[in-house]
N, C-alpha and C positions, 0 to 999 in steps of 0.2 A: 445487425444491428435492431438495436427496440425499435419498435414499431412506434411506440411510446413517448420516446423523445428523443429529438434531434441530435441529441449530441452524448447518445449512448450503446455501449458496447456488448450485450449478453452471450455468454458462453457458456456451455456445460463440460458437468467433471465427473468421471466414472471411477476417479481411486484418489487417495491423497499423492501418487506418483503423480497423476496429470495435472491436477493442482498445481503440485508444483513446478514442473513443466510450463503451465501459462504464467507462471510466476517470475518463471526464468527467460520468458520471451519479451514480458514486459519490461523486466526490469534490465535488459540487454537496449530499452530506448528509451530508459528514464535521464534525462538532461538535468543539471544542477540546478535549484530553486523551485523544485516543484516539490509539494507536499502529497501523498499519499495517506487519504484516511480510510481505512478497514472497519468494516461493522458487522455483524453476523454473531447469531446465537454461540455459547460454549459447544465449542466441537464441531465448527462449519468448517473449519481449514484456513481461520484468516494466518495462523502461524505457518501453514504447508506453503501458503502463498507467498507468506511472507519470506520464506528462505529461500524459493524459487526466487523472488525478487532480489534477495540480496546477491545469492548466485548469480544470476543474469547480470548484476549490476558491476559485478568484478568483485565484493567484498573478500578480505583477505581471508576472514573467518567466518563459520557456517553461523545464521541466527537464529540463536536460540531465545525464547520466550523470555522477554527480559520482564515480567511478572514482579518480581520481589527488585529488580534494581528500576523498574520503572523507563529509564531509559539505557540504552546502551548505543556505545558510538564505532562506528566500523569504517576503514580506511580500504583503499585499494592502491595497490603495490602501483599502478600505471601513471597516476597524478596525484596520490596524495589529500582525493576529496573526499568527504566525510559522509556516510549514512546514517544516520539519528534512525533509530530502529523504538520505538515506545511503545507504553504498552498500558492502557490505562486503565484496567479491569479492577485494580485495588484504589483507583480514584473517586471519593464520596463526594468533595463537594471543591468549588470552585478556589478555594485557600490552600486547598493542595496540588492543584497547578500553578498557583502562583512560586511556591515555594520547588518546583520544579526546574524553573527557568524557561519555561516551553516559548514564552516569547521570543525570546533571543534564537532557542535553537529554530523557530517555524520562520524565522526573519534570514537566516544564513542562508544568501542567495549562493554559496558553494556550495552548498549539501543539499540531499535528499533527504527527506524526511518520511518516514515511514511510522504510522501512528495506527495501531490496533486499539480495539473498542472504541471507535471517536465517536461514538454516539452519547460517550462521556461528557463530551466536551462541545455540543453544536456551535456554539461560538467561536471558537478560537480559529478557524480555517479561512486562511486568507484566500483571494482568487485564485491564487495559483496551486490549488488542490482538485486532484485527481481522484474522486470516491468510488468505493469499490463496497460494494455489499453482496454476502456469500449467504443464498437461501438454503436453508438442507431440505433437499425434495424428497431423500431415501437414505439410508444403510450407507448408501453407495453412491448415491448422486447429490450434487450440490448444480445450481444454477450461478453464475455468479454476473455480477450486472457491473461494470465499467462506465463511469461519467463524467463528464464533464461541465463547469459550468460558464464554459465559454469557449469561444473559436480556438483561442491558443493552445488549451489544455485538449480540447478536440484534436488538432493535430498531433500529437503525443499517441494520442490511442488510436488515429489513422495508423498511425507508423508500427503500432503494437500489432494492429490487425492484419496489416502486410506481411511483420513479420510470423505471425501466427497462422494466418490463409492464406497467403502469396498475393493478397487484393485488397 
């Protein structure tokens, strides 16, 4: 856990494959109605983590960077619940967000919403958001900080911690 924040969990990754595995473990514990807001510099590993989240969650198709379509909808066969993969990299102004219909997507309690480049729309996220910030430490090392704004989201991170570390 992070020493600075009561509701934070810090991990290190030493490869894209390890980042993907962390995402897989996180995706396995994500319930409906949760928004995941990813931030980090270009090349930090947001899409590797997102692909892992999609795999762990059970997406029928591999998550790809939705940079040109901005929003991709995924389903899983066991219950047909949706996962929306959103990439805000190309969003330049608030009016761009309004045309995407993100308010409706984020309010969908029967879906998981995964947003890359979340720092492009900081006022968009509701209380049911888990924040993930990826820092580039070196060419091969990333520091990944998972944080929750409240006790309910923290419980999801505790499930993730148990899934990864067994404690």
